[in-house]
N, C-alpha and C positions, 0 to 999 in steps of 0.2 A: 502814926499807927504802929502798934507793936507787932512783933512777928506772929504772936498768937492770933491777933485780929486778922492779919493778912492770910494766915493759913485757914482761918474760919471762912473768910470770904472766898478763898480758892475752892474750898469744899462746897460752898453754896453754889458757885458758878458751875462746878463740875456736876453737882446734883441736878441743877436746872437743865444743863445740857442733856443729861441722861433722860430726864423727864420729857423734854421736848422730842428726843429721838423716839421714845415710847409712844408719844402722842402722834407722831407722824406715821406710825405703823397702823393707826386706827382709821376709821372712816371719817373723813372730814370734808367740809365744803371747800371750794377753791379759796374763798375768803379766809376761812379758818387756817387752811394750810399755809397761805401766804403770810398770815400774821405769825404763826408759829415759826416758820422759816426765818422771818425777820428777827424774832426774839432769839432764836437759836444763833443767828449770826452775831447779834449784839452780845450774847453771853460768851461766845467763843472769843470775840475781840476783847471783852473785859477780862477774861481768864488769861489770855496771852499778855495783855498789858500789865496786869497785876503780877503775873509770874515773872515777867522781865524785871520789875522793880523789886520783887521779893528775892529773886535769885539772879542777880545781875551778871554772873559769870557762867556762860553756857559751858557745858561739858562736851568736849569733842574727843572721841577716842582717837588714838594715834593711827596713822595709816598702817595697813597690814605689814608693810616691810619694816616698820619701826616697833612693832609689838614684840615683847620678849618671846623667845623661842622656848618651848617646853621640851624637857628632856624625856625621851622615850627609853624605858628600860630595855637593855639588851637581853635577848632570849638566848640562853646557851644550849 
C-alpha cells in the first residue's frame, strides 16, 4: 500500500470517528447507541493501527530540562 493510500485511509477513519461522535450527540435508542459506540471503537483501533504502520517512529519531545533555553533580551 502506498503512502497516499495509507493517508487516504487515515482520513477516512478520522472522518468516520467525527461522524460517529456527531451521531452520539443525537437522540438514539440504546441499541443504536451501542452499535455506534462499537463502530467508534473499531474505527479508533483501526486508525491507531494504521498510524503506527504509516508513521513507525513516534515523536517524543525532550524532557523540559533538556529543551534548549531561549535567550531573553536584556532591558537597559
